[in-house]
C-alpha positions in Angstrom: 36.1 -6.8 -42.5 37.5 -7.5 -39.0 37.3 -3.8 -38.2 33.6 -3.8 -39.4 32.8 -6.8 -37.2 34.5 -5.1 -34.2 32.4 -2.0 -34.7 29.2 -4.0 -34.9 30.2 -5.9 -31.7 31.0 -2.7 -29.9 27.6 -1.3 -31.0 25.8 -4.4 -29.7 27.5 -4.1 -26.4 26.5 -0.4 -26.1 22.9 -1.2 -27.0 22.7 -4.1 -24.6 24.2 -1.9 -21.8 21.6 0.8 -22.5 18.8 -1.8 -22.5 19.8 -3.0 -19.1 19.3 0.5 -17.6 15.7 0.6 -19.1 14.6 -2.3 -16.9 11.7 -0.2 -15.5 8.3 0.0 -17.1 5.3 2.3 -16.7 2.1 0.5 -17.6 -1.1 2.2 -18.4 -3.9 -0.3 -18.0 -7.6 -0.4 -19.0 -7.4 2.6 -21.2 -10.9 4.0 -21.6 -10.6 4.3 -25.4 -8.6 2.3 -27.9 -7.8 5.2 -30.1 -5.7 8.4 -30.2 -2.3 9.0 -28.8 -0.9 8.8 -25.2 1.4 11.6 -24.3 3.5 10.8 -21.2 6.3 12.5 -19.3 8.2 11.6 -16.2 10.4 14.1 -14.3 12.5 13.9 -11.1 13.2 17.4 -9.9 14.5 19.3 -13.0 15.6 16.2 -14.8 13.4 14.9 -17.6 13.3 11.1 -17.5 10.7 10.4 -20.2 8.8 12.3 -22.8 7.1 10.3 -25.5 4.0 10.0 -27.6 2.6 6.5 -28.3 -0.3 5.5 -30.6 -3.0 3.5 -28.8 -3.7 0.2 -30.4 -4.8 -1.8 -27.3 -6.3 -1.1 -23.9 -2.8 -1.4 -22.3 0.4 0.5 -23.1 3.8 -0.3 -21.6 6.5 2.3 -21.7 10.1 1.5 -20.8 11.8 4.2 -18.7 15.2 4.6 -17.1 14.5 5.2 -13.4 17.8 3.8 -12.2 19.2 7.3 -11.2 15.9 8.2 -9.4 15.7 5.3 -6.9 14.2 6.5 -3.6 13.4 10.0 -5.1 10.0 11.4 -6.0 9.2 11.1 -9.7 6.3 13.0 -11.2 4.3 11.2 -13.9 1.9 13.0 -16.2 0.0 11.6 -19.1 -3.1 12.1 -21.2 -4.9 10.3 -24.0 -5.3 12.7 -27.0 -8.5 11.7 -28.6 -8.8 14.4 -31.2 -5.1 14.3 -32.2 -4.4 18.0 -31.5 -1.5 17.3 -29.1 -3.2 19.2 -26.3 -5.2 18.1 -23.3 -8.7 19.5 -23.6 -10.5 21.1 -20.7 -14.3 21.6 -20.1 -15.9 24.9 -19.3 -15.1 24.3 -15.6 -11.4 23.8 -16.2 -11.5 20.0 -15.7 -9.7 17.7 -18.1 -12.1 16.5 -20.8 -9.8 13.7 -22.0 -8.4 10.8 -20.0 -5.4 11.9 -17.9 -3.0 10.9 -15.2 -1.1 13.1 -12.7 0.7 11.3 -10.0 4.0 10.8 -8.2 5.9 7.6 -7.4 9.1 6.8 -5.6 11.0 4.1 -7.6 12.4 1.1 -5.7 15.2 -1.1 -6.9 13.2 -4.3 -6.5 10.0 -2.9 -8.1 10.4 -2.6 -11.9 6.7 -2.3 -13.1 4.5 0.6 -12.2 0.8 0.3 -13.1 -1.6 3.2 -13.5 -5.0 4.0 -14.9 -6.0 7.2 -16.7 -8.8 9.2 -15.0 -11.9 10.1 -16.9 -14.1 12.9 -15.5 -17.7 12.8 -16.5 
């Protein structure tokens, strides 16, 4: 029993240590549609920092991400809102995105933990 409690305590320490490194948040505000799925990725050079799919239930989505090893470096953020659930960004006949999207760069700062963005919608 003591051994089992020790294992649970060790797991809790590991989880809390990992939670501390995810103190950064990418926030997508004022989503144009409250439906579909947000696909978002963040990369720094060749290193993938984030790659997730999140179902949209509100007009704001907050995504925790570990940017601690990318402080002061350029991070590329790409996202799109998949409205037809085909897991691909649709393009119109002119090659422009037909679904809400984001393509930007940021340079994380130690004192700045929340990064707010809006998806673009081309009409």
